[in-house]
Each structure stands twice: as structure tokens, then as C-alpha cells.
N, C-alpha and C positions, 0 to 999 in steps of 0.2 A: 916657572916665570917668575915675575917680583907681585905682590898684592899691591896694590895702591895706599896710599896712608891711611889708617884707621882713625876715625873718627870716636871719639870717646866721649859719654854725655855724661855729668855728673850730674845725679840723680839725684836730689831731695829723699830723705827718708819718706814722706808723706805728697803724694801727688798734691800739684799745684792745687786742686779744687776738690777736695774728700766726698765722696759720697755717702749723704745721708739720707736711709729712708724713714726713719722716724722721726726724727728730730728734726723739727722746723722752727726757725727763731725771730722774734719779735724786736726789731732795733728800736733804740730810741737814743738820745742824749740829755742829759739834763742840764740845766742853766752853768753850772760849774764846764760843762765840758767831758763830763763823766759818760763814755759811748757804754749802754748794757745790751746785752742780748738774753732775750730769755725765751725758751724750750720749754715744752711741755708734752709729756709723750705716754699716753694711755695704752697699754696692750693686755694681754692673755699673758696670763704667767709662763705660759709654751716661749713666749717669746719675748719675753724679760729678759732674757742674757743677750739678743741683739740688739736692743737699745743701750744695755748697759756697755756693751762693746763699743758703740758710736760715741756714749758718753766719755769713753777711754780714749777715741781716736779725736776727740774735740778738744780733748785736755793735753793729750801729748802733742798734738799738733802747736797748742798755745804754750806748752812748759819750754819746748824744744825752741819757737821761736821768737818769747819774750822769758828767758830764761831766770829774771829778775821775778818773776811772781812762782805762783799766786801770793800775796799778802796786803798789807794795810796799803791802800793809795794812798791816804792822808801822810805815810811814810816813803812813799817813795816807791812802790813796788807799781809794776806798771798795769797789771789785773791780779781781780780777786775772782772769786767763785763760790757760788754756793748749791750744792745738790742734795736734793729731798729727795725721797723713795718713800711712796706709800701704797698700802694694798686693801684693798676691799674686795672679801671673796679671791675671787680669780683672775678678777682686775689687778694689775700694778699702774700707780702713776708714778714717772719719774720727770722732775720740775730740776731745769739747769737754768742757772741763772750766772751769766759772764758781767763780769763789769771793768774798763780799765780806760787807759786815757787813749787822747786824738790817734796816738800812732796806732795804737793796740786796735781800737776800734777801725781805724779803717783797712788793717791787713785782716783783721777777722770777716769785716764787712766782703773783702775779696776774697777771700779763701772758701769761705763758705756762702758768695752769692745765691747757688743753689737753692741753701736750705733758709734763705734768710727772705722773709715777707714784709714786703713794701707796701706799709698803709700810706691808702689816701686818703685825703680829708673832702 
């Protein structure tokens, strides 16, 4: 017999909604329209690699979707980031901040909706 037509789905490298266990973002927009997402994760040293894996996942998604960054927003890049890692004894704190254009902010907020806390006034 003949098989029916095959449906081939083209899947992006990353799922539409990457799952983050450690990183949670606070979102803000400044008066110039720059969207900023700040995440802070403090974990034991044993779990630090898992946090860094999430940071890499976020940055890989960002670089894939917006290949004109990271860079200086004033010079036309769509996004930039700042990553800080500090340790205190057995605890490691990772701070990740991403900033970008409105298009970047909307795409990021959609992709990482589950990891973004909406502050209520």
C-alpha cells in the first residue's frame, strides 16, 4: 500500500518557550523605549552549572533571533547583555541583564513569558 502524504515540521533550534528553572526575569522599559530584562539566581555551587546552562540557552536564543547583537544599542545593535558571577562560600550568584529594542523586548517577553514576573503596582 501507499503511505499518505508526510507532514514535515520545520522546528527552530530552540522550542518556542524555553523552560527555565533558575532564571526569573524582571522586565522594564525606560523612557527611551529600551526594554530591559534582569535575572538573578543564587544557588549552591553544585547547581551553578545548571544556572550557567540556562544563561547559555537564553543567550543562544537571543543571538539566533537577533544576530545583529550583542552590541552597542546606540550604534544600531538590537540587544546587549551584562553577565556577572560572584561567589560567597558555597553560594554562587549569577546576574544576567539583557537590554534591547522594542522588537527585541516583545520577542523576548513572548519566548520567555513563563520566566518573567510582571510587577503589579
